[in-house]
N, C-alpha and C positions, 0 to 999 in steps of 0.2 A: 215073249219076254227077253230073249236074247235081244232082237232090234230096240226096242225099247229101251233097255237100258243101255246102248251103244249110243241112241240118239243121244240122252240126259247127260251122259259122261266129259267132263269139265278136268281136265290135270289138274293139278296140284298146280301153286307157283315155287318156284325154287326159292333160296333166300336170296338169289342174288336180282332173282325178279325181285323179289320186294323192298329191296333196299333201293333199285331203281324208280319204282311206284312213287313210295316213300318221298323220294327225291323231289321227282317231279310235281309231287299235290304240294309240297312244301315251296316251290319257285312257284307255281301257280299263285297261291296266296299269296306271296310277296308280291308279287305282281299286280296282283286283286288291289290290297293294298297303296300300293305303290300310286297308281292310277286312277283314286277315290278323289275329289275335289280336295280343295285345299281352301280350310272353314278356318276365321278365328275363334278360341275360345273367349266365349263372352264373359261368362263367370266365374273363371277362377281367377286363384292368386295370383299377380302381377310375378314376372320373375327377379325385379329389381325389388321387390317391399312385400314377397312371401312371409318373412320371416315377422313383422311389423303387421301384417296384414292377420296370422294365426293369431297374435297375444290376442287379439280384440275379439276372436270370436270365443264364446263364453266356454265352449268345449277346455278353450287350451288358458284363458285367461289367468293371470295370476292374483291381480287386484282389482278393486272396482274402478269403474269411472272414476272421474273426475267430474267435480260440478261445472254443469256445461256441455262436457263435451258431448258427443251423437251415440246415441246408443244401435249396438246392434241388433237390426230388429229381432233373433233372437230372447235377446238379453232382456229388451221391452217386454217380450209377451212374456219370458220367463216373471219379469218385475210385476208386472198386472196380476199374471198368474196368484204371486205370493202375497201380493197387498188390494187384492181385490177384497172391499168390504162385504159382497155379495157371496162371497168365497169364504171368508175364513170367520172366526168368529174375534173382539173386543181382545181377547186376554193371545191368540195368537198372530195375532197382526202384534196386539205391543212388544211379543215375545219376538216375532220378528225384526221389528223397528230396534231391540234393542240388539239383536244379534248385530244388524248392522254399524249400530251406535259404539256396541267395542272391536268390529272390525275396526274400523276408523279409527278410534282413540287408541288403541294398536300402533297402528302405523300413524300416530302423532297429529293425524286429521282431526284436529279439535273442532271446530269450524263444524265440517260434515258431521265429526260426535254429534256435536248439539243438536242440530238439526233432528238428526234421526232418534234421541233421544227424546225431544219434543214432539216428534212424528207419535212418536210410542206414549208418553203421557197423555198425551190426547185423546183417544181412544178409549179411558175411563174404564177399566179391563173389570174394575172390581175386585182384585186378587191386592190386598195391603199389602202384601210384599214386595211384590214387581213394582205396584207403584214409588215406591220409600227407592226401590232400587236403582229407579227409573231414574231419579228425582237425585239421587246420589251419586249415576254416573255422571249427569248432568255437571253436578257440581264442582267433579272431581275437573271433567273437559274445561270448565270458567276455570277453575286453580291454575290448569294449566296456564290459559290466556292472561294469566292473571287481572281478571275480574272477580276480582273481590267482592263487590258487593253482589253480583248476581248469585254465585258461587254462597255465597252467607244465605242470601234469598231462598235458595233452593234448597241447603242444608235444615233451614225452619222448617222450610215444607216438609221434607221429610220427617223430622222428626216429631212431628205434628199427627204422622200414619203414625211413626213407630220412633217414641222418646226415648229407647236405648241403644238407638244406632249408633254404636261407635265410633265408627268411621264420619258419620255426619256430625257428631261430637267433635270428633276431633279435628276433622278441619273448617268446620262452624267459630271455634275456638282460634286456631288459627288465623281465620280472615281476619276477625274482629282485633286480632293484634296487628296484623296488616293496617286496618280500617281505625287504626289508634283507641278503638275502642275498648279498654282495657279495662273496663269495672265488667263490660259484656264479658269479656274472656274471661277474669277467672270464674265468671257464676258456671262456665260451661269446663271451666279446668275441672273445678269442685266437682263438678255430677262426674267426671271421668272418675276422678281420683274417690268417689265413695265405693266403687267397685273392685279399683285397682289402686290401689295408694301407694303402691312403688314405680308405679308408672315412670317412667326418667324424663322420657321426649315430656309430657304434662308435666312433669312435676318442673322441668328447665323452663317451660314455656310459660309456668303461671312465677317463675321466680321475673324472669325477663318484663311480666305484664307489669308487676310487683314495683319492681325497678324505674322502669321507662313511665307509670302513672302517677308518682312521684317525681319522677322531671318535668312532666307534662303540669302538673298544679305546681310543681314549681315555678316554672315561667309563666302558666297564668296569671299568678298573682306578681312578676316581676312585669308584666304585659299591665295589668292592670294600674300599678304603681306607678307605670311611663305614663300612660295614657291618661291618671288622675295629674301628674305631674305636666304636662304637656295641655291639659287643658284648664289646669289656674295659671300656666304664662299665657297662653291666651286671652285668657280674661285679666289678669296684668296687663298685659300689652293692651287689649280695648280701651280698660281702664283709662291708662299713661293717652293715648290719645282722645280719649273724650277731652278728659281734664285739660290737657292744654290745646282745648281749642279748635284743633283742624277741620278744615272740611274734606270731607272723603263725599265724592261723586256715590249717589247713591243712596248716600246712610243719613239718618237723621239726626236729631242732635240727641248726643247719647242712648244712640242705638245703630252698631255699630255691627255690620257681619263680614267674617273675615273672607269667605269669597268676595268682598268687594278690594279687599287690599291684595290681591294676585297678580303678581305683573305681567303684562300682557306680552311683554317680549322674552320669545324665548330664550337669551343671554342673561336673563336675569328672572327665570323661571322657578330656581331652588333658590333665588334669597330676598322672600319675603319681607318686608319691616320686621326687623329684632330689636328686644329690648336688652339691652345693655345693663342686667343689675347693679352691678359697682359703680356707673359713672352714672345710673339711671339714666342715661339715654336713648332715645331710639335713633336706631339705626338705619335710613331710608336705602335700597336702590333709588340711583338717579339716573337719568338721561341727560345729555347733552347732544342738543340737534343743530347742525350745520347747514340749512337749507339751501344756499351757495354751492355745496357738492353732493348734497341729500347723503348727506353721513352723519354715521351719529357715535358718542361715545360712552360706554354705561361705567357707572361706576357703579360695584355691586353694594359694599356699606360706606353709606354718606353719613357721618356723625351729624347727628340735627345740630351740634355745638359746633362746626365747623363751618366758614366764613366758603364763601363760592367760590373765589380766589386762592382761598388757599389748594382746592382741584385743581380749577382751571392749568395753576403754576403747574404743577405735578403731568398735567398731559398736554403742554406745553413748555414743556422742559426741553426739547428739542423739536423743532420743525416737522411734522407729519408728512410721510412723503405726498399725501393727493394737495398740501397746499406750496404747490411750485412756485406760487409769487411769493411767498415767506414772509404771508402778509399776517398771519392767524400768532399772538404774540401777547402774553401777557400786557396791559396797557395799554392795547390795540385795537378792543376789542369791546364791544356793548354787550349783555345778559337783559336778553329779556323773558316773560312767559307771558300765556294767554290768558285772559280774564274768562268770567264769565259769559261775558258778550262777547270771546273771542279777540277784544283786541289787545294788543302789544303794551305794556307794562313792564318800562325802563327798570331793574332793578341795581343794587349797591352790590355790587357783589364784594364788599368787604364787608357787610352783614352777616351774620350768621344763617345758616339756613331753616333754622327755626324761627326768629324776623322772620324770613320770605314767608313764609309759608304761610306764617299768622294774618299777612296782607289779606283784606277784606273778598280780594278779588280772588282769592286763588284756591283753586279746587284740586284736591288730588284724585290725579284719576288714575282707575288702572294697579293702585298704590303705589304708584312710582312718580315721584317730582320728576317736570322734562322741563329746562330751560331753552329756550334757542340763542344761538353765541351767531354774531355778525361783526362783522369788521367796522370799525368805525368810521363814517362816513363815505363808507363803501355806495358803489352801484347796486349792490346787491340790498344792503340795508334800509337804500333812500326806495328803489324798486318793493320792499317789503314791507316800509311804512305805508306806503301809498297802499299799497293792497289793501292792509287793512284797517 
């Protein structure tokens, strides 16, 4: 017994020996870790972007991903679980989409809110209160985007489900006001005032509707009067042209369309022939063509009782800059027009425009009488006459 006890006996370690052993083990572990093969950690967040990557993780993100952004796999999985129609009833899905819509609405992402509310509406969950709420919420998103027609449409759909929906009635009234549908707006206002006759906002809106409706009706009456006046003037104009016997290109005797009197030339676009009631004169837009230089002059209001020479004297009061030879001057020019057979007909420029236009061969094209101006006896005149 004594011998056996002596063989198994191990003296206890002193505190100093225990400390030295602990230090040695610590040193050995440090050496082991240091000598491990170096391998780059592939799945971690990069040191320079760890904060950016962290907020993308579903557990740390503060807002929903924007439309078009890549989804974190975990987020995508959660989304599928949340919106899987095999895992959720239509009511649960409608609630989920409504929550998403409310989240986006709160953060002023109105277009994303509309998408979410629309998906909720598509579920047709059968809960009238929820369906009306989804429509009303989508209307609110449209309102902030100023999509007043879409907003009104959603309000009316919500009111079919819930006729006393105050928010939908109020928003529908305001939409109608913005769409200038004042009578319809008044109907919504009156329906709201049935339950709350002291609603200041609706009373103010109703007052604005009445005021703007009167103004709109007054403007429409004024517009109708002006339109009738314009048509009467146009009818009088056509009658005067027919009475004078002018030939209009494309017009039959006694049947002239105003579109046949619209000038072709951009500089005369706003100067269609008009009737001066005081003098009973037709005021024509007229063009003087100078084929030698391929230049034109535009007379916006040529009284049919004026002679051609009166206007030519004004045009050539000073030499035009293109007439470097100073040949174009009153008394040294001839005036022509092309007849129905495209032959040149010489014009007595002392005659009034009215007399010239009544020439059997003259046809007014594009509502604009035109005349060719050539220097007397010039090579340009001879060549032009030969070609014609």
